[in-house]
C-alpha positions as CSV (number, residue, x, y, z in Angstrom):
1,X,-7.3,117.7,22.8
2,X,-7.8,121.3,22.4
3,X,-8.7,121.3,18.8
4,X,-11.7,118.8,19.1
5,X,-13.5,120.0,22.3
6,X,-16.4,122.5,21.9
7,X,-15.3,125.9,23.7
8,X,-17.1,126.5,26.0
9,X,-17.3,123.1,26.9
10,X,-20.5,122.1,28.6
11,X,-20.0,120.7,31.9
12,X,-22.4,117.7,32.5
13,X,-24.9,117.8,35.5
14,X,-25.6,114.9,37.5
15,X,-29.2,114.3,38.8
16,X,-28.6,110.7,40.3
17,X,-26.3,109.7,43.2
18,X,-22.8,108.6,42.3
19,X,-21.5,104.9,42.8
20,X,-18.0,105.3,41.2
21,X,-14.4,103.8,41.2
22,X,-11.6,106.2,40.0
23,X,-8.1,105.0,39.1
24,X,-5.9,107.6,39.0
25,X,-2.6,108.3,37.1
26,X,0.7,108.8,38.8
27,X,1.4,112.0,40.9
28,X,2.5,115.0,39.1
29,X,4.7,116.3,42.0
30,X,6.7,112.8,42.3
31,X,6.9,112.4,38.6
32,X,8.7,115.7,38.5
33,X,11.0,115.2,40.9
34,X,11.9,111.5,40.0
35,X,12.6,112.7,36.5
36,X,15.0,115.3,37.8
37,X,16.6,113.0,40.0
38,X,16.8,110.1,37.4
39,X,18.5,112.6,35.1
40,X,21.0,113.6,37.7
41,X,21.9,110.1,39.1
42,X,24.8,107.7,38.4
43,X,23.2,104.8,36.3
44,X,19.7,104.4,34.6
45,X,16.4,104.5,36.2
46,X,12.9,103.2,35.6
47,X,9.6,105.1,36.7
48,X,6.8,103.3,36.5
49,X,3.1,104.8,36.7
50,X,4.5,108.2,35.9
51,X,2.2,110.9,34.9
52,X,2.0,111.9,31.1
53,X,0.4,115.1,31.1
54,X,1.5,118.4,29.7
55,X,3.7,119.5,32.8
56,X,5.6,116.2,32.8
57,X,6.0,115.9,29.1
58,X,7.5,119.3,29.3
59,X,9.9,118.2,31.9
60,X,10.7,115.0,29.8
61,X,11.4,117.5,26.8
62,X,13.8,119.8,28.9
63,X,15.6,117.1,30.3
64,X,16.3,115.4,26.9
65,X,17.5,118.9,26.0
66,X,20.1,119.1,28.7
67,X,21.5,115.7,27.9
68,X,19.5,112.7,29.2
69,X,18.0,110.0,27.4
70,X,14.3,109.7,28.4
71,X,12.1,106.9,26.7
72,X,8.4,106.4,27.4
73,X,6.5,103.1,27.0
74,X,2.8,102.6,27.6
75,X,1.7,99.3,28.8
76,X,-1.9,97.9,28.9
77,X,-3.2,96.7,32.5
78,X,-6.2,95.1,33.6
79,X,-9.2,96.1,31.8
80,X,-8.9,99.5,30.1
81,X,-6.4,100.9,32.2
82,X,-2.9,101.8,30.7
83,X,0.2,102.6,32.8
84,X,3.3,104.4,31.6
85,X,7.0,103.2,32.0
86,X,9.8,106.0,31.8
87,X,13.4,104.8,31.3
88,X,15.9,107.5,32.0
89,X,19.6,107.0,31.2
90,X,21.7,110.2,32.5
91,X,24.1,111.9,30.3
92,X,26.6,114.7,30.5
93,X,24.7,118.1,31.1
94,X,25.1,120.4,28.4
95,X,23.6,123.8,27.4
96,X,23.1,125.7,24.1
97,X,19.6,124.9,24.5
98,X,16.2,126.6,25.1
99,X,13.7,125.0,27.8
100,X,10.1,125.5,27.2
101,X,8.5,125.8,30.4
102,X,4.9,125.9,29.3
103,X,3.1,126.9,32.5
104,X,4.8,124.4,34.7
105,X,6.2,125.6,37.8
106,X,8.3,122.6,38.5
107,X,10.2,123.1,35.0
108,X,10.8,126.7,35.5
109,X,11.8,126.4,39.3
110,X,13.5,122.7,39.3
111,X,15.5,123.2,36.2
112,X,17.4,126.6,36.5
113,X,19.8,124.8,39.2
114,X,20.4,121.7,37.0
115,X,21.1,123.9,34.1
116,X,23.8,125.9,36.4
117,X,25.8,122.5,36.0
118,X,26.0,122.9,32.3
119,X,29.1,124.9,30.9
120,X,27.0,126.6,28.2
121,X,24.1,128.9,28.4
122,X,20.3,127.4,28.9
123,X,17.7,129.7,28.2
124,X,14.2,129.4,29.8
125,X,10.7,130.9,28.6
126,X,7.2,129.6,28.8
127,X,3.6,130.6,28.1
128,X,2.6,134.2,28.4
129,X,1.0,133.4,31.8
130,X,4.3,131.8,32.8
131,X,5.9,135.1,32.5
132,X,3.7,136.4,35.4
133,X,5.0,133.5,37.8
134,X,7.7,134.9,40.3
135,X,11.2,133.6,40.1
136,X,13.2,136.2,41.9
137,X,14.1,134.3,44.9
138,X,15.4,131.5,42.6
139,X,17.6,133.9,40.8
140,X,18.8,135.6,43.6
141,X,19.9,132.2,45.5
142,X,21.8,131.0,42.3
143,X,23.4,134.5,42.2
144,X,24.6,133.9,45.6
145,X,26.0,130.2,44.5
146,X,28.0,132.2,41.8
147,X,25.7,131.3,39.0
148,X,25.5,134.1,36.3
149,X,22.0,134.7,35.1
150,X,20.8,136.9,32.4
151,X,17.2,138.0,33.4
152,X,15.5,140.7,31.2
153,X,12.2,139.4,32.7
154,X,13.3,141.3,36.1
155,X,12.4,138.3,38.3
156,X,10.4,136.4,35.9
157,X,10.8,134.5,32.7
158,X,12.6,134.7,30.3
159,X,15.9,134.2,31.5
160,X,19.3,132.6,30.7
161,X,21.4,130.4,32.9
162,X,25.1,130.8,32.1
163,X,26.7,127.9,34.3
164,X,30.5,127.1,34.4
165,X,30.2,123.4,34.6
166,X,29.9,123.0,38.4
167,X,28.1,124.6,41.2
168,X,30.0,125.1,44.7
169,X,27.1,124.5,47.0
170,X,27.5,125.0,50.6
171,X,25.4,127.4,53.0
172,X,22.6,129.2,51.2
173,X,19.5,131.2,52.2
174,X,16.4,131.5,49.9
175,X,13.0,133.0,50.5
176,X,10.5,130.6,49.8
177,X,7.5,132.2,51.2
178,X,6.0,132.5,47.8
179,X,6.6,129.0,46.7
180,X,8.2,125.8,48.2
181,X,9.4,125.3,44.6
182,X,12.2,127.5,45.3
183,X,13.7,125.3,47.9
184,X,12.7,122.0,46.2
185,X,14.7,123.1,42.8
186,X,17.8,124.1,44.8
187,X,17.5,120.8,46.9
188,X,16.9,118.4,44.0
189,X,20.3,119.5,42.3
190,X,22.5,119.7,45.3
191,X,23.9,116.3,45.3
192,X,25.6,117.4,42.3
193,X,26.9,120.7,43.9
194,X,30.7,120.4,45.0
195,X,29.7,120.9,48.7
196,X,26.4,119.7,48.8
197,X,23.8,122.2,50.2
198,X,22.5,123.4,53.7
199,X,19.5,125.5,52.7
200,X,17.7,127.9,54.9
201,X,14.3,129.5,54.3
202,X,14.8,133.4,54.9
203,X,11.1,134.0,54.3
204,X,8.5,134.7,57.0
205,X,6.6,131.7,56.0
206,X,6.8,128.3,54.2
207,X,3.7,127.4,52.1
208,X,3.0,123.9,51.1
209,X,5.6,122.4,53.4
210,X,4.6,118.7,52.5
211,X,6.0,119.3,49.2
212,X,9.5,119.9,50.8
213,X,8.7,116.7,52.9
214,X,8.2,115.1,49.3
215,X,11.5,116.4,48.0
216,X,13.7,115.2,50.8
217,X,12.0,111.7,50.7
218,X,12.6,111.7,46.7
219,X,16.2,112.5,47.4
220,X,16.6,109.6,50.0
221,X,15.1,107.3,47.6
222,X,17.7,107.9,45.1
223,X,20.4,107.5,47.6
224,X,21.4,110.9,48.8
225,X,21.6,111.9,52.4
226,X,18.6,114.5,52.9
227,X,17.2,116.0,56.1
228,X,15.7,118.8,57.8
229,X,15.9,120.5,61.2
230,X,12.3,119.9,62.2
231,X,8.6,121.3,61.5
232,X,9.4,124.8,63.1
233,X,11.2,127.9,61.9
234,X,13.8,128.5,61.0
235,X,13.4,125.9,58.3
236,X,16.7,124.5,57.3
237,X,17.6,121.4,54.8
238,X,20.7,119.6,54.5
239,X,21.5,117.3,51.3
240,X,24.8,115.9,50.5
241,X,26.0,112.5,49.0
242,X,25.2,111.2,45.5
243,X,22.5,109.8,43.6
244,X,22.1,106.3,42.1
245,X,19.6,105.0,39.4
246,X,16.3,103.4,40.8
247,X,13.2,101.3,39.9
248,X,10.2,103.1,41.3
249,X,6.5,103.0,41.2
250,X,4.8,106.3,41.5
251,X,1.8,106.7,43.8
252,X,-1.5,108.0,42.2
253,X,-1.8,111.7,42.2
254,X,-4.0,112.6,45.4
255,X,-4.6,116.1,44.5
256,X,-6.1,115.1,41.1
257,X,-8.4,112.8,43.1
258,X,-9.9,116.2,44.5
259,X,-12.6,116.8,41.7
260,X,-13.8,113.3,41.7
261,X,-13.9,113.1,45.6
262,X,-15.7,116.5,45.6
263,X,-18.4,115.1,43.5
264,X,-19.5,112.7,46.0
265,X,-20.2,115.7,48.3
266,X,-21.9,118.0,45.6
267,X,-23.9,115.4,43.4
268,X,-24.1,112.7,46.3
269,X,-23.3,109.2,46.5
270,X,-20.1,107.3,47.0
271,X,-16.5,107.5,45.3
272,X,-13.9,105.1,45.8
273,X,-10.5,105.4,44.9
274,X,-7.8,102.3,45.0
275,X,-4.3,102.2,45.7
276,X,-4.5,105.4,48.1
277,X,-1.3,105.0,49.9
278,X,-1.2,104.3,53.7
279,X,1.4,106.8,54.2
280,X,2.6,109.5,51.7
281,X,4.1,112.9,51.7
282,X,1.5,114.1,49.0
283,X,-0.6,117.2,50.2
284,X,-3.7,115.7,48.6
285,X,-3.7,113.4,51.4
286,X,-5.0,116.2,53.5
287,X,-8.3,115.7,51.3
288,X,-9.4,112.9,53.8
289,X,-9.5,115.8,56.8
290,X,-11.1,118.5,54.7
291,X,-13.9,116.5,53.0
292,X,-14.9,115.2,56.3
293,X,-15.1,118.8,57.7
294,X,-17.7,119.7,55.0
295,X,-19.7,116.6,56.5
296,X,-18.5,113.6,54.3
297,X,-18.0,110.1,55.5
298,X,-14.4,109.1,54.6
299,X,-12.8,105.6,55.1
300,X,-9.8,104.1,54.2
301,X,-9.5,100.2,54.1
302,X,-7.6,97.8,52.4
303,X,-6.1,100.6,50.3
304,X,-9.1,101.9,49.0
305,X,-10.4,105.5,50.0
306,X,-14.1,105.8,50.1
307,X,-15.8,109.1,50.3
308,X,-19.7,109.3,50.7
309,X,-21.9,112.4,51.4
310,X,-25.4,113.5,51.2
311,X,-25.4,116.8,49.2
312,X,-28.3,118.3,51.3
313,X,-26.1,118.0,54.6
314,X,-23.0,119.7,53.5
315,X,-21.6,122.1,56.3
316,X,-19.3,125.1,56.0
317,X,-15.8,124.6,57.4
318,X,-13.0,126.9,58.6
319,X,-9.9,125.3,57.0
320,X,-6.2,126.2,57.2
321,X,-5.1,125.4,53.6
322,X,-1.5,126.6,53.8
323,X,-0.1,123.0,53.6
324,X,-2.0,122.2,50.5
325,X,-3.1,125.2,48.7
326,X,-3.5,123.4,45.4
327,X,-6.8,122.1,46.9
328,X,-8.3,125.2,47.2
329,X,-10.4,125.5,44.1
330,X,-11.8,122.1,44.7
331,X,-12.8,122.8,48.3
332,X,-14.2,126.2,47.1
333,X,-16.5,124.6,44.7
334,X,-18.0,122.3,47.5
335,X,-18.3,125.4,49.6
336,X,-20.7,127.0,47.2
337,X,-23.3,124.3,48.2
338,X,-22.8,124.3,52.0
339,X,-25.4,125.4,54.5
340,X,-23.3,128.0,56.0
341,X,-20.1,130.1,55.3
342,X,-16.6,128.7,54.6
343,X,-13.4,130.2,55.3
344,X,-10.3,128.8,53.5
345,X,-7.0,130.4,55.3
346,X,-3.3,130.5,54.7
347,X,-3.6,130.9,50.8
348,X,-1.8,134.3,50.0
349,X,0.8,132.3,47.7
350,X,-2.3,131.3,45.4
351,X,-1.9,134.8,43.7
352,X,1.3,133.5,41.9
353,X,-0.1,130.1,40.5
354,X,-1.2,129.5,37.1
355,X,-3.3,132.4,37.8
356,X,-4.3,134.5,40.8
357,X,-6.5,131.8,41.9
358,X,-8.3,133.8,44.7
359,X,-9.2,136.5,42.3
360,X,-10.4,134.0,39.7
361,X,-12.6,132.1,42.3
362,X,-14.3,135.3,43.3
363,X,-14.6,136.4,39.6
364,X,-16.2,132.9,38.6
365,X,-18.5,132.8,42.1
366,X,-19.7,136.2,41.2
367,X,-20.7,135.0,37.5
368,X,-22.8,132.3,39.0
369,X,-24.6,134.9,41.3
370,X,-22.8,133.6,44.3
371,X,-20.7,135.4,46.9
372,X,-17.1,135.1,47.7
373,X,-14.5,137.7,48.7
374,X,-10.8,137.5,49.3
375,X,-8.3,139.2,51.4
376,X,-4.6,139.1,51.4
377,X,-4.5,135.5,53.0
378,X,-8.1,134.0,52.9
379,X,-11.1,133.4,51.2
380,X,-14.6,133.5,52.4
381,X,-17.6,131.9,50.6
382,X,-21.2,132.6,51.6
383,X,-23.7,130.1,49.9
384,X,-26.4,131.6,47.7
385,X,-28.8,130.3,45.0
386,X,-26.6,129.8,41.9
387,X,-27.5,130.3,38.2
388,X,-25.9,128.9,35.1
389,X,-23.0,130.8,33.5
390,X,-20.0,130.7,31.3
391,X,-17.1,130.1,33.4
392,X,-13.4,131.0,32.4
393,X,-10.6,128.6,33.3
394,X,-8.1,131.4,33.4
395,X,-5.9,129.0,31.6
396,X,-5.7,126.9,34.9
397,X,-6.4,123.4,35.3
398,X,-7.6,123.7,38.7
399,X,-10.1,126.5,37.9
400,X,-11.4,124.5,34.9
401,X,-12.1,121.4,37.3
402,X,-13.7,124.0,40.0
403,X,-16.3,124.9,37.2
404,X,-16.8,121.1,36.3
405,X,-17.6,120.4,39.9
406,X,-20.0,123.3,40.0
407,X,-21.7,122.0,36.9
408,X,-22.7,118.8,38.6
409,X,-25.4,120.9,40.4
410,X,-26.0,123.9,38.3
411,X,-27.2,122.7,34.8
412,X,-26.0,125.0,31.9
413,X,-22.5,125.5,33.0
414,X,-19.9,126.0,30.4
415,X,-16.3,126.1,30.5
416,X,-13.8,128.2,28.4
417,X,-10.6,126.3,27.5
418,X,-11.6,123.2,29.5
419,X,-8.2,121.9,27.4
420,X,-6.2,123.7,30.4
421,X,-6.9,120.5,32.5
422,X,-4.4,118.5,30.2
423,X,-1.7,120.2,32.4
424,X,-2.2,117.4,35.0
425,X,-5.2,115.2,34.2
426,X,-5.0,113.6,30.6
427,X,-8.0,113.6,28.7
428,X,-10.1,115.1,31.6
429,X,-13.4,115.8,29.7
430,X,-13.8,112.1,28.6
431,X,-12.5,110.8,31.8
432,X,-15.1,112.9,33.8
433,X,-17.9,111.6,31.5
434,X,-17.0,107.9,32.0
435,X,-16.9,108.8,35.9
436,X,-20.5,110.3,35.9
437,X,-21.5,107.3,34.1
438,X,-20.3,105.1,36.9
439,X,-16.7,104.3,36.6
440,X,-13.5,106.0,35.6
């Protein structure tokens, strides 16, 4: 896709109100977890509606190199919709391989504990930007389990895991204050540890807690015993038992719904998303609350989420994003068009994502002539008249969609490296254009 797109890509603007239906591919977070568990299970698994994007393809490639047999099929559904079916047959975990993490936090944080189960070395590296994403808490936790890791990156990629074929497990602490993925990676591999795992968060905070609930639910879905000690510190999780192969249909990616739902607020009109689950562990489900806080009307009926809004009646909001930091760029784009300031709190951990998202939002808002300021743990946006600009995606899929949302109301917005969206939304530019035409 990157080779065929104009760079900067011109974000389409929208003068008419929307009335669109959006069918989303499967959840990236669930796809990543289920792929790991399927590769560690006893017996084959089938994952339906799995997301096939850069992050998940890197996960498939990595698990294949570690010994799993992963086969992908695409089937045509109603109309133009295509869904994926991924068959996973576990194999003995082996090393003497190199894992390309790309920029995927799930690959670089979920798979070192899996690699520790091999008896030969596994080397991890990725994109240049991936070498700025922290890994020290996971490296320290694995060392406490007796796993040797060579880490010339000193807490960052690259690293080499030198496993002995088994991991003892037992009681362990990890500092998950920078990312819940450190805890999830250890918990996903725990059923293969000799003594299971009782894991305690030694950090002062726990960002993105819904993702830990998702990890525990995924483990239970594959037959493991997995529970936590409740929603308050000290956070502690226990995993034991074994994994069995499953046939699972993956929910739509609710966080990836963000740009499409935000369009209803920024451009005005109505956007509907079918197959929105009644209950879910996905943090993206919090969009219902957050969008209503800006003034949208949100309803959920017969599995269809509907968001409707008047772009001239958007209000600023004060929101705690600690559970769902991935939604911050989407909500920041909406805040640029509100009638009063917006404060997004609990988001210090976003400085360690694909880019420093707080700094990136401030920089691109400033380029538009807007006003945004960040401190250690929050972002404040004060609405001002905006001007066209070429915005940088910073190699971050969420920053690229931030710019696309802004472009709905600010004609002449260009986006450098819109292809970064392929990380989680396949063929985003074409999908966005179809959506603005009325359907997606």
